[in-house]
C-alpha positions, 0 to 999 in steps of 0.5 A, spaced: 050 807 874 055 812 874 062 809 871 068 813 872 075 812 871 081 813 876 088 812 877 092 810 883 092 816 888 086 819 885 079 820 888 072 822 887 067 826 892 060 823 894 055 828 897 061 833 899 063 829 905 065 822 903 071 821 899 073 815 895 080 814 893 084 809 889 090 807 893 092 801 889 091 797 883 094 790 883 091 786 877 084 784 879 084 787 886 083 794 887 084 797 894 080 803 896 080 808 901 074 811 904 074 818 908 067 819 911 064 822 917 063 816 923 055 817 922 055 815 915 055 807 915 059 803 910 058 796 908 061 791 903 055 790 898 055 782 900 055 784 908 049 789 907 045 784 903 046 779 909 044 784 914 038 785 910 036 778 910 038 777 917 033 783 919 027 780 914 028 774 918 028 777 924 022 781 923 018 775 920 020 771 926 018 776 931 025 776 934 026 782 938 031 788 935 036 787 940 037 779 939 037 781 931 043 786 933 047 781 937 046 776 932 050 780 927 055 783 932 061 778 930 060 780 922 060 787 923 066 787 928 070 784 922 070 791 919 074 794 924 081 793 921 078 798 916 077 803 922 084 802 925 087 802 918 084 809 917 087 812 923 094 809 921 093 813 915 091 819 918 097 819 923 102 818 917 098 824 913 099 828 920 107 827 920 108 828 913 111 835 912 
């Protein structure tokens, strides 16, 4: 594991097209911003683990792919506020002289 130290406002670039920025540090909480192409899936680790468990369960039970995806839809939609936040940030950047 690569460990880097960053201050608020500083970034790292991953693979040339993903930028991770430390937006805010407040005690034990760190607010991160991720700039990435829409084709790059981004999940919190606990959500990714749950998706993997659901996929394994669906494969073991012989469930259809569409049924497994429908079961995950409410959880994936929970990440949508991040998309709205990213769009708002881009609008603020565009309007700043």
